[in-house]
N, C-alpha and C positions, 0 to 999 in steps of 0.2 A: 165752345167748348167741346164737340167736334173736331173741330183744328188740333186744339190740346190732345187731346187723344192720340190723332194720327201723329203728329208732331213724337210724342212718349213713345207709340211703337218704333215709329223708325229710329228713334235714337236709343231704344232698346235694341234694335235688330245689328245697329251698326256696331254698338260696344261687345255685343257678342260676337258677331264677325271680326272685331279688333282683337278680341282677348283670345277666340282661336287662333287668328294668323299671328300675332308677335308674340302672345304670351309663352313658354320653354313648357312642353309637356315634361312629367316627371317620366321618363322610360325606366330607371336604374330601380335602386332599389333591391331587395332579397324577393328573388323569385322564391323559394324554399315558404316563405310565409304564406303566399298564394296558394300553394298546392296542400299545408298544411291544414288550410283554412276552410280549402276547397270543399272538403267530402268531412266535415265534420259529423252525420247525421250516420254513424253507424251502431249498429242494430246491439244493447245491452246484451244480451243474452244469446250465446251463438249456440243451436244443436250442434250434436255431436254426432258425426255422421258415420253409418256403419257399414261392412262389408254387407251389403246384401246380392249385388250383383254375378253372376260367375263371372272369375278372373279378376274380383278384388281379394287385396290380400294386403294385413297389417304388414309394417316394415318398418326397423328402425336404420335409420343413415349411418354408416360406418366412415365415408370419405367424401370429399368432395373436389369436385375437377369442374370449376367454371360454371358452364349452363347443364350439366349432368351431374348426378350422384352415386354414388355406391349404395347401395341398401343389400340386408339382408331380411329376407321375408320370415315372416314367422313359422314358415317346414322350413329354415334352413337354405333356402337358395338363394343364392346373390346374384343379384342383378344390376343393371344399370339405369338407373331413374334419371328420363328427361322430364327436368323442369319448366313448365309452361309459363305460358307470360304470366298467366293472373297470380303466378306466384312469384313476380318481378318489380321492379318498380315501385309503384304506390302501393302494389298489391304485398309487397314484401314488409311492410310494417308489424303487421300482425301476424305473417308468415317466417319466423328464422327460421334456418335451414342450418344445423350443423350437427354433428358427428352427436350422434346420442338420443337425437330426434326420431320420438315414432311419427311414422307418416303411414297413408292408404296410400295403395299405386296400384294402378289398374295392369295388369299383362299383359304386353301384346301377343295372343295367341297366335293373330292372323303372319306377323311377321316371324319369318325362317332364318333364325342368326346365322351368320359365317360359319365357317370354319375357324374352329379356336377362338370367338368370341361370343361373350356373354348374350343373354336372354336380355331384351329393353322393357323396360315398363313406362307409364307415366306417373306424374307426381297429382293425385287428388285432390287430398287433405292436408294441410299439417295438424297432429294435433299439442294443446298448450300440456302444460302439467295436470291441469284441472278436467280437462277432455281424457287423461289418460289415466287417470287415477277412476273415472266415471265409468269408462271401457274396462279394468279389470274388476269393476263390481258388474258391470251388468252382462257382461258377453259371456259367454261358456267356452271361446277358443283359449287356446293353452299360449301363454306367451312366456315359457319358459326361455327361447331362444333370445326372446328383443329383451328382456330383463337380464340375461348373460351378457348381449352386447352392451349395455345402458349401467352396467355395472348399479343395479338398486338392491342387489340380494348381500351387500357386503355390511349393512346396518350402520353405514357414515365412518365406519374402521377404514383406514386406511397405510399403506406398508411405511408410511414416512414416521420415525422416531423422530420425536426434538428431546437433544438433552443438552447440559449444559457444560460438554467437553474443553469448551474453548475457555469458559470460567476456572473451570476445574483446572486447566495447566497453566492458569494466569496467578490462583491462588498457591499452586505447590509451587511454581518459579518466586512467587514473593519468600514464601515463609522460607525456601531453601537459601534466598539474598537477607532473610533475616538470621540466621543462620551465619551466613559467611560473616554476615556484619559484628558478632559477637565474639567469633571466635579470632578476628582482624584485631589487630593491636593498634594503637595508635601512636607508634612511634616509627618517625622516616628516618631513612639511614641519609645522613649527607655529609661524603668524604669519610667513610670510615667513620661518623660518628654518629650517633644513635642521640635523634631529638626527639623530644616527649611531648606530643602535639598540647596537652593540659596545661604544657608548661607556657606554655607561648601565648 
C-alpha cells in the first residue's frame, strides 16, 4: 500500500511536469477583459468633493489639448489645466473630460507664468451631472460663469429650426407639373399632320 501511494505520487508528478512542458499556454486573448474585471469593487456612492482648501476653484473645461485642457474658473480667469495620471488610463473610465464638464482645479500659486503664457492649474476632481446638481444646491458660490460656458441656461432651446422646405418645394413642383399636363394637349405633329393620341 505504501509503494502504491509513492507510485501514484510519482505518476502525478510526471504528468504535471509533462503538462507544463508540452501543453501550449494560452497567452493570447482579449486583454481588455482582464482590465475590466480586475478592479470591479468600485464604491457605489461617491462623495462630492468641495473646494475647501485655499487655491482650489471650480472650473469648466472649454478646450482639450491632449495631456492638458483649457478651463475657465468660476471667477472668469482662463487657465491651462494639467491632467494628472489619476485621470488617465484605467481612471479615465469614470472621469471623462470633454468641453462643458465641471471640474475642481488646484491653482499653482507657487509657479510664476512666463511672459504671454497662461497660469497653470492641476485637475483634482471631475464632476458628473449628479455631482454638478448637488454642487449647485449646496454651495453658496456663484456658478453663473460656469453655467454660461456649459449653456445650461437656455432651457433646452437651440438656434436650430427644422422645416419642411424641401417637401414644400416638391409639393409646389408637383402642382406645377399637374397644371402643365392639364394644359398640354394630347396631339402630336408628324410631317405637318396633327395626330391625336387618343385615336391611336
